[in-house]
LUMVOTOR-18557 format. One line per field, with one value per residue (C-alpha): chain; x, y, z negated. Coordinates in Angstrom, 1 decimal. Layout:
chain: (A | ...);
X: (X | ...);
Y: (Y | ...);
Z: (Z | ...);
END
This chain:
chain: (A | A | A | A | A | A | A | A | A | A | A | A | A | A | A | A | A | A | A | A | A | A | A | A | A | A | A | A | A | A | A | A | A | A | A | A | A | A | A | A | A | A | A | A | A | A | A | A | A | A | A | A | A | A | A | A | A | A | A | A | A | A | A | A | A | A | A | A | A | A | A | A | A | A | A | A | A | A | A | A | A | A | A | A | A | A | A | A | A | A | A | A | A | A | A | A | A | A | A | A | A | A | A | A | A | A | A | A | A | A | A | A | A | A | A | A | A | A | A | A | A | A | A | A | A | A | A | A | A | A | A | A | A | A | A | A | A | A | A | A | A | A | A | A | A | A | A | A | A | A | A | A | A | A | A | A | A | A);
X: (-26.5 | -28.9 | -27.4 | -24.1 | -25.6 | -27.1 | -23.6 | -21.8 | -24.7 | -24.2 | -20.5 | -20.0 | -23.0 | -21.7 | -18.3 | -19.4 | -20.8 | -17.4 | -13.9 | -12.7 | -8.9 | -9.0 | -10.7 | -8.1 | -6.4 | -4.3 | -3.5 | -1.8 | -4.3 | -3.9 | -6.5 | -8.9 | -7.9 | -11.2 | -11.2 | -14.7 | -17.1 | -17.3 | -15.3 | -12.9 | -9.5 | -9.1 | -11.5 | -10.2 | -12.2 | -12.7 | -11.3 | -14.1 | -13.9 | -14.0 | -16.8 | -15.5 | -12.6 | -10.9 | -7.6 | -5.7 | -2.0 | -1.9 | -3.8 | -7.4 | -7.5 | -11.3 | -12.9 | -16.3 | -17.7 | -20.1 | -21.1 | -17.8 | -15.6 | -13.5 | -13.3 | -10.7 | -7.8 | -5.0 | -2.7 | -2.4 | -1.1 | -2.6 | -2.4 | -6.0 | -6.4 | -10.0 | -12.0 | -12.5 | -14.4 | -11.9 | -13.1 | -10.7 | -12.3 | -8.9 | -8.4 | -11.5 | -11.9 | -14.1 | -16.4 | -16.9 | -17.4 | -20.6 | -21.6 | -21.9 | -23.4 | -26.1 | -26.8 | -27.2 | -29.6 | -31.7 | -31.9 | -33.1 | -35.3 | -37.4 | -37.7 | -40.3 | -42.8 | -45.0 | -42.1 | -41.4 | -40.2 | -37.4 | -36.3 | -36.7 | -34.5 | -31.9 | -31.8 | -31.4 | -28.5 | -26.9 | -27.0 | -25.6 | -22.7 | -22.2 | -21.6 | -19.4 | -17.3 | -16.8 | -15.9 | -13.4 | -12.0 | -8.5 | -8.0 | -6.2 | -3.2 | -4.1 | -2.9 | 0.6 | 0.3 | 3.2 | 4.0 | 3.6 | 4.4 | 2.3 | 1.0 | -0.8 | -4.1 | -4.7 | -1.5 | -2.1 | -0.7 | 1.0);
Y: (-4.1 | -5.9 | -9.1 | -7.4 | -6.3 | -9.6 | -11.1 | -8.7 | -9.2 | -12.9 | -13.5 | -12.3 | -14.3 | -17.4 | -16.8 | -16.4 | -19.8 | -21.8 | -21.1 | -21.1 | -21.2 | -18.8 | -16.1 | -16.0 | -12.6 | -11.2 | -7.4 | -5.1 | -2.3 | 0.6 | 1.5 | 4.1 | 7.5 | 7.5 | 4.9 | 3.0 | 4.0 | 0.9 | -2.2 | -2.4 | -0.5 | -0.4 | 0.0 | -1.0 | -0.3 | -3.8 | -3.9 | -3.4 | -7.0 | -8.5 | -11.1 | -12.7 | -12.0 | -15.2 | -14.3 | -11.4 | -11.4 | -15.3 | -15.8 | -16.3 | -12.8 | -11.9 | -9.2 | -7.9 | -6.6 | -3.8 | -1.6 | -2.7 | -2.0 | -4.6 | -3.9 | -5.5 | -5.1 | -5.6 | -2.8 | -1.3 | -2.1 | -5.6 | -8.1 | -9.2 | -12.8 | -12.8 | -14.1 | -11.7 | -11.3 | -12.9 | -11.5 | -13.2 | -16.3 | -17.8 | -18.4 | -20.1 | -23.7 | -25.7 | -26.5 | -23.0 | -21.7 | -24.5 | -23.3 | -19.8 | -20.8 | -22.8 | -20.0 | -17.5 | -19.9 | -20.1 | -16.3 | -16.1 | -19.0 | -17.2 | -14.3 | -16.5 | -17.5 | -19.6 | -22.3 | -22.7 | -26.3 | -25.0 | -22.8 | -25.4 | -27.6 | -24.9 | -24.4 | -28.1 | -27.9 | -25.2 | -26.8 | -29.9 | -28.0 | -25.8 | -29.1 | -30.6 | -27.5 | -26.8 | -30.8 | -30.4 | -27.3 | -27.6 | -31.1 | -29.7 | -27.5 | -23.7 | -21.9 | -20.3 | -16.5 | -14.3 | -13.3 | -9.7 | -7.1 | -7.5 | -3.9 | -5.1 | -6.4 | -9.9 | -11.7 | -15.3 | -17.6 | -21.2);
Z: (-16.9 | -19.3 | -18.8 | -19.9 | -23.2 | -24.1 | -23.4 | -25.6 | -28.3 | -28.3 | -28.2 | -31.9 | -32.9 | -31.6 | -32.4 | -36.0 | -36.2 | -36.5 | -37.6 | -33.7 | -33.7 | -30.6 | -32.6 | -35.6 | -35.9 | -38.5 | -39.1 | -41.5 | -42.7 | -45.0 | -47.7 | -47.0 | -48.8 | -50.9 | -53.6 | -53.6 | -56.3 | -58.0 | -60.0 | -57.0 | -57.0 | -52.9 | -49.9 | -46.4 | -43.1 | -41.4 | -37.7 | -35.4 | -34.1 | -37.2 | -37.7 | -40.8 | -43.1 | -44.2 | -46.4 | -47.8 | -47.9 | -47.4 | -50.5 | -51.9 | -53.4 | -54.4 | -52.3 | -51.4 | -48.1 | -48.2 | -45.2 | -43.0 | -45.8 | -47.6 | -51.4 | -53.4 | -56.0 | -53.4 | -53.0 | -49.8 | -47.3 | -46.9 | -44.2 | -43.3 | -41.6 | -39.9 | -37.3 | -34.6 | -31.2 | -28.7 | -25.2 | -23.2 | -21.7 | -21.0 | -24.6 | -25.3 | -25.8 | -23.0 | -25.8 | -26.9 | -23.5 | -23.0 | -26.7 | -25.4 | -22.0 | -23.7 | -26.2 | -23.2 | -21.4 | -24.8 | -25.0 | -21.3 | -21.6 | -24.3 | -22.1 | -20.4 | -22.7 | -20.4 | -20.5 | -24.1 | -23.5 | -21.7 | -24.3 | -27.0 | -24.8 | -24.5 | -28.3 | -28.8 | -26.1 | -28.1 | -31.4 | -29.9 | -28.2 | -31.2 | -33.5 | -30.8 | -30.8 | -34.2 | -34.8 | -32.0 | -33.2 | -34.3 | -32.8 | -29.7 | -29.5 | -28.8 | -25.8 | -26.4 | -26.9 | -27.1 | -30.9 | -31.3 | -34.6 | -37.7 | -37.0 | -33.7 | -33.8 | -32.4 | -33.6 | -33.3 | -35.9 | -35.3);
END
């Protein structure tokens, strides 16, 4: 049970450290019914798995993130491209899998303060793996995933 909580907390942390192809998602979302009380015209609730928004309507539209809300002047509905938490390990790259494993090993090694050397070793391995995974990202073909409608979360772009 505790290991599952550690894993669930670690996956978005490690996923957010790089723009991993397998984590790219695209979804159409409607504006919230209440407009923001600031200079922006529209507020949109971010998808629950959103780690980092990337683009709106396939352009570099200006936006701000505030308390899981995307604030922008882009009219509703919008197409949001973002990096999300990909829970299916079959879609992960081998390098990402190794990076996540080394992060979890570091996290668990910290639980044993009498062995700080092991935690430091795991942290170095994690950083090395992360550098390699982000450098290789996009250099190989992503797995083929069937295309779905724009209203469905989890669309893969090719």
